[in-house]
TIRO-2110 file (N, C-alpha, C; in Angstrom, 1 decimal):
// TIRO-2110
45.7, 131.1, 49.2, N, 1, A
47.2, 131.1, 49.3, CA, 1, A
47.6, 132.4, 48.6, C, 1, A
48.3, 133.2, 49.4, N, 2, A
48.8, 134.5, 48.9, CA, 2, A
50.1, 134.3, 48.0, C, 2, A
50.1, 135.0, 46.9, N, 3, A
51.2, 135.0, 46.0, CA, 3, A
52.0, 136.3, 46.1, C, 3, A
53.3, 136.2, 46.2, N, 4, A
54.1, 137.4, 46.2, CA, 4, A
55.1, 137.3, 45.0, C, 4, A
55.5, 138.5, 44.6, N, 5, A
56.5, 138.6, 43.5, CA, 5, A
57.9, 138.8, 44.1, C, 5, A
58.8, 138.0, 43.7, N, 6, A
60.2, 138.2, 44.3, CA, 6, A
61.1, 138.3, 43.1, C, 6, A
62.2, 139.0, 43.3, N, 7, A
63.2, 139.3, 42.3, CA, 7, A
64.4, 138.3, 42.6, C, 7, A
64.8, 137.6, 41.5, N, 8, A
65.9, 136.7, 41.6, CA, 8, A
66.9, 137.0, 40.5, C, 8, A
68.1, 136.5, 40.6, N, 9, A
69.1, 136.7, 39.6, CA, 9, A
69.6, 135.3, 39.2, C, 9, A
69.6, 135.1, 37.8, N, 10, A
70.1, 133.9, 37.2, CA, 10, A
70.9, 134.3, 36.0, C, 10, A
72.2, 133.8, 35.9, N, 11, A
73.1, 134.2, 34.8, CA, 11, A
73.2, 135.7, 34.7, C, 11, A
73.3, 136.3, 35.9, N, 12, A
73.5, 137.8, 36.0, CA, 12, A
72.3, 138.6, 35.4, C, 12, A
71.2, 138.0, 35.3, N, 13, A
70.0, 138.6, 34.8, CA, 13, A
68.9, 138.6, 35.9, C, 13, A
68.1, 139.6, 36.0, N, 14, A
67.1, 139.7, 37.0, CA, 14, A
65.8, 139.2, 36.5, C, 14, A
65.1, 138.5, 37.3, N, 15, A
63.7, 138.0, 37.0, CA, 15, A
62.8, 138.2, 38.1, C, 15, A
61.6, 138.5, 37.8, N, 16, A
60.5, 138.6, 38.9, CA, 16, A
59.6, 137.4, 38.7, C, 16, A
59.5, 136.7, 39.8, N, 17, A
58.7, 135.4, 39.8, CA, 17, A
57.7, 135.4, 40.9, C, 17, A
56.5, 135.0, 40.5, N, 18, A
55.4, 134.9, 41.5, CA, 18, A
55.5, 133.5, 42.2, C, 18, A
55.4, 133.6, 43.6, N, 19, A
55.4, 132.4, 44.3, CA, 19, A
54.5, 132.5, 45.6, C, 19, A
53.9, 131.4, 46.0, N, 20, A
53.2, 131.5, 47.3, CA, 20, A
54.2, 131.9, 48.4, C, 20, A
53.7, 132.7, 49.3, N, 21, A
54.5, 133.2, 50.4, CA, 21, A
55.2, 132.0, 51.1, C, 21, A
54.4, 130.9, 51.3, N, 22, A
55.0, 129.8, 52.0, CA, 22, A
56.1, 129.0, 51.3, C, 22, A
56.2, 129.3, 50.0, N, 23, A
57.3, 128.7, 49.2, CA, 23, A
58.4, 129.6, 48.8, C, 23, A
58.4, 130.8, 49.4, N, 24, A
59.5, 131.8, 49.1, CA, 24, A
60.9, 131.2, 49.3, C, 24, A
61.1, 130.7, 50.5, N, 25, A
62.5, 130.2, 50.8, CA, 25, A
62.9, 129.0, 49.9, C, 25, A
61.9, 128.1, 49.6, N, 26, A
62.2, 127.0, 48.7, CA, 26, A
62.5, 127.5, 47.3, C, 26, A
61.8, 128.5, 46.8, N, 27, A
62.2, 129.1, 45.5, CA, 27, A
63.6, 129.7, 45.5, C, 27, A
63.9, 130.4, 46.6, N, 28, A
65.2, 131.0, 46.7, CA, 28, A
66.3, 130.0, 46.7, C, 28, A
66.1, 128.9, 47.4, N, 29, A
67.0, 127.8, 47.4, CA, 29, A
67.1, 127.1, 46.0, C, 29, A
66.0, 127.0, 45.3, N, 30, A
66.0, 126.5, 43.9, CA, 30, A
66.9, 127.4, 43.0, C, 30, A
66.7, 128.7, 43.2, N, 31, A
67.5, 129.7, 42.4, CA, 31, A
69.0, 129.5, 42.7, C, 31, A
69.3, 129.3, 44.0, N, 32, A
70.7, 129.2, 44.4, CA, 32, A
71.3, 127.9, 43.8, C, 32, A
70.5, 126.8, 43.9, N, 33, A
71.0, 125.5, 43.3, CA, 33, A
71.1, 125.6, 41.8, C, 33, A
70.2, 126.3, 41.1, N, 34, A
70.3, 126.4, 39.7, CA, 34, A
71.6, 127.2, 39.3, C, 34, A
71.8, 128.3, 40.1, N, 35, A
73.0, 129.1, 39.8, CA, 35, A
74.3, 128.3, 40.1, C, 35, A
74.3, 127.4, 41.1, N, 36, A
75.4, 126.6, 41.4, CA, 36, A
75.7, 125.6, 40.2, C, 36, A
74.6, 125.0, 39.7, N, 37, A
74.8, 124.0, 38.6, CA, 37, A
75.2, 124.8, 37.4, C, 37, A
74.7, 125.9, 37.1, N, 38, A
75.1, 126.7, 35.9, CA, 38, A
76.6, 127.0, 36.0, C, 38, A
77.1, 127.5, 37.2, N, 39, A
78.5, 127.8, 37.4, CA, 39, A
79.4, 126.6, 37.2, C, 39, A
78.9, 125.4, 37.7, N, 40, A
79.7, 124.2, 37.6, CA, 40, A
79.8, 123.8, 36.1, C, 40, A
78.8, 123.9, 35.4, N, 41, A
78.8, 123.6, 34.0, CA, 41, A
79.7, 124.5, 33.2, C, 41, A
79.6, 125.8, 33.5, N, 42, A
80.4, 126.8, 32.8, CA, 42, A
81.9, 126.7, 33.2, C, 42, A
82.2, 126.3, 34.4, N, 43, A
83.6, 126.2, 34.8, CA, 43, A
84.2, 124.9, 34.4, C, 43, A
83.4, 124.0, 33.8, N, 44, A
83.9, 122.7, 33.2, CA, 44, A
84.9, 123.0, 32.0, C, 44, A
84.9, 124.2, 31.6, N, 45, A
85.8, 124.6, 30.5, CA, 45, A
85.3, 124.5, 29.1, C, 45, A
84.2, 123.9, 28.9, N, 46, A
83.6, 123.8, 27.6, CA, 46, A
82.8, 125.1, 27.3, C, 46, A
83.0, 125.6, 26.1, N, 47, A
82.2, 126.8, 25.7, CA, 47, A
80.9, 126.4, 25.1, C, 47, A
79.8, 126.6, 25.9, N, 48, A
78.5, 126.2, 25.5, CA, 48, A
77.6, 127.4, 25.4, C, 48, A
76.6, 127.3, 24.5, N, 49, A
75.6, 128.3, 24.4, CA, 49, A
74.8, 128.4, 25.7, C, 49, A
74.3, 129.6, 26.0, N, 50, A
73.6, 129.8, 27.3, CA, 50, A
72.4, 128.8, 27.4, C, 50, A
71.7, 128.7, 26.3, N, 51, A
70.5, 127.8, 26.3, CA, 51, A
70.9, 126.4, 26.7, C, 51, A
72.0, 125.9, 26.2, N, 52, A
72.4, 124.5, 26.5, CA, 52, A
72.9, 124.4, 27.9, C, 52, A
73.5, 125.5, 28.5, N, 53, A
73.9, 125.5, 29.9, CA, 53, A
72.7, 125.4, 30.8, C, 53, A
71.7, 126.1, 30.4, N, 54, A
70.5, 126.1, 31.3, CA, 54, A
69.8, 124.8, 31.2, C, 54, A
69.7, 124.2, 30.0, N, 55, A
69.1, 122.9, 29.9, CA, 55, A
69.8, 121.8, 30.6, C, 55, A
71.2, 121.9, 30.5, N, 56, A
72.0, 120.9, 31.3, CA, 56, A
71.8, 121.1, 32.8, C, 56, A
71.8, 122.3, 33.2, N, 57, A
71.6, 122.6, 34.7, CA, 57, A
70.2, 122.1, 35.2, C, 57, A
69.2, 122.3, 34.4, N, 58, A
67.8, 121.8, 34.7, CA, 58, A
67.8, 120.3, 34.7, C, 58, A
68.4, 119.7, 33.8, N, 59, A
68.5, 118.2, 33.7, CA, 59, A
69.2, 117.7, 34.9, C, 59, A
70.4, 118.3, 35.3, N, 60, A
71.1, 117.8, 36.4, CA, 60, A
70.3, 118.0, 37.7, C, 60, A
69.6, 119.1, 37.9, N, 61, A
68.8, 119.2, 39.1, CA, 61, A
67.7, 118.2, 39.2, C, 61, A
67.0, 118.0, 38.0, N, 62, A
65.9, 117.1, 38.0, CA, 62, A
66.4, 115.7, 38.3, C, 62, A
67.6, 115.3, 37.7, N, 63, A
68.2, 114.0, 38.0, CA, 63, A
68.5, 113.9, 39.5, C, 63, A
69.1, 114.9, 40.1, N, 64, A
69.4, 114.9, 41.5, CA, 64, A
68.2, 114.7, 42.3, C, 64, A
67.1, 115.4, 42.0, N, 65, A
65.8, 115.2, 42.7, CA, 65, A
65.3, 113.8, 42.6, C, 65, A
65.3, 113.3, 41.4, N, 66, A
64.7, 111.9, 41.2, CA, 66, A
65.6, 110.9, 41.9, C, 66, A
66.9, 111.1, 41.8, N, 67, A
67.8, 110.1, 42.5, CA, 67, A
67.7, 110.2, 44.0, C, 67, A
67.5, 111.4, 44.6, N, 68, A
67.3, 111.6, 46.0, CA, 68, A
66.0, 110.9, 46.4, C, 68, A
65.0, 111.1, 45.7, N, 69, A
63.7, 110.4, 46.0, CA, 69, A
63.8, 108.9, 45.9, C, 69, A
64.5, 108.4, 44.9, N, 70, A
64.7, 107.0, 44.7, CA, 70, A
65.5, 106.4, 45.9, C, 70, A
66.6, 107.2, 46.3, N, 71, A
67.4, 106.7, 47.4, CA, 71, A
66.7, 106.6, 48.7, C, 71, A
65.7, 107.5, 48.8, N, 72, A
64.9, 107.6, 50.1, CA, 72, A
63.6, 106.7, 49.9, C, 72, A
63.5, 106.0, 48.8, N, 73, A
62.3, 105.2, 48.5, CA, 73, A
61.0, 106.0, 48.5, C, 73, A
61.1, 107.2, 48.1, N, 74, A
59.9, 108.1, 48.0, CA, 74, A
59.5, 108.2, 46.6, C, 74, A
58.2, 108.0, 46.3, N, 75, A
57.8, 108.3, 44.9, CA, 75, A
57.7, 109.9, 44.7, C, 75, A
58.0, 110.3, 43.5, N, 76, A
57.9, 111.7, 43.2, CA, 76, A
56.5, 112.0, 42.8, C, 76, A
55.6, 112.1, 43.8, N, 77, A
54.2, 112.4, 43.4, CA, 77, A
53.6, 113.4, 44.4, C, 77, A
54.3, 113.9, 45.3, N, 78, A
53.7, 114.8, 46.2, CA, 78, A
53.7, 116.2, 45.7, C, 78, A
52.8, 117.1, 46.2, N, 79, A
52.7, 118.4, 45.7, CA, 79, A
53.9, 119.3, 45.8, C, 79, A
54.6, 119.1, 46.9, N, 80, A
55.8, 119.9, 47.1, CA, 80, A
56.9, 119.7, 46.1, C, 80, A
57.1, 118.4, 45.7, N, 81, A
58.0, 118.0, 44.7, CA, 81, A
57.6, 118.6, 43.3, C, 81, A
56.3, 118.5, 43.1, N, 82, A
55.8, 119.0, 41.8, CA, 82, A
56.0, 120.5, 41.7, C, 82, A
55.8, 121.2, 42.8, N, 83, A
56.0, 122.7, 42.8, CA, 83, A
57.5, 123.0, 42.6, C, 83, A
58.4, 122.2, 43.2, N, 84, A
59.8, 122.5, 43.1, CA, 84, A
60.2, 122.3, 41.6, C, 84, A
59.8, 121.2, 41.0, N, 85, A
60.1, 121.0, 39.6, CA, 85, A
59.5, 122.1, 38.7, C, 85, A
58.3, 122.5, 39.0, N, 86, A
57.7, 123.6, 38.2, CA, 86, A
58.4, 124.9, 38.4, C, 86, A
58.9, 125.2, 39.6, N, 87, A
59.7, 126.4, 39.8, CA, 87, A
61.0, 126.4, 39.0, C, 87, A
61.6, 125.3, 39.0, N, 88, A
62.9, 125.1, 38.2, CA, 88, A
62.6, 125.3, 36.7, C, 88, A
61.5, 124.7, 36.2, N, 89, A
61.2, 124.8, 34.8, CA, 89, A
60.8, 126.3, 34.5, C, 89, A
60.1, 127.0, 35.4, N, 90, A
59.8, 128.4, 35.2, CA, 90, A
61.0, 129.2, 35.1, C, 90, A
61.9, 129.0, 36.1, N, 91, A
63.2, 129.8, 36.1, CA, 91, A
63.9, 129.6, 34.8, C, 91, A
64.0, 128.4, 34.3, N, 92, A
64.7, 128.1, 33.1, CA, 92, A
64.1, 128.7, 31.9, C, 92, A
62.7, 128.6, 31.8, N, 93, A
62.0, 129.2, 30.7, CA, 93, A
62.2, 130.8, 30.7, C, 93, A
62.2, 131.4, 31.9, N, 94, A
62.4, 132.8, 32.0, CA, 94, A
63.8, 133.2, 31.5, C, 94, A
64.8, 132.4, 31.9, N, 95, A
66.2, 132.7, 31.5, CA, 95, A
66.3, 132.6, 30.0, C, 95, A
65.7, 131.6, 29.5, N, 96, A
65.8, 131.4, 28.0, CA, 96, A
65.1, 132.5, 27.2, C, 96, A
64.0, 133.0, 27.7, N, 97, A
63.3, 134.1, 27.1, CA, 97, A
64.1, 135.3, 26.9, C, 97, A
65.0, 135.6, 27.8, N, 98, A
65.8, 136.8, 27.8, CA, 98, A
67.1, 136.6, 27.0, C, 98, A
67.4, 135.4, 26.6, N, 99, A
68.6, 135.1, 25.9, CA, 99, A
68.6, 135.6, 24.5, C, 99, A
END
């Protein structure tokens, strides 16, 4: 499985992340969803530290994923779901490191 480095932007910061070529689009969608959740939390009007915003966004996304799997009666045990969660965790960890 070939890995490529792609550049993404989260919280107006650039990050380079390695991803299998076959997962590139999924990772880009994950970044987009993470940014949407971050903007939603920030626009809620409460002034929160960046770290807390990122944690809340990651928690919201994980909750959405689990709820979606539960609604579809699918267990969260396949490799694609695990990679999605790990990608979100990696994005959050990278964002926190530059904070």
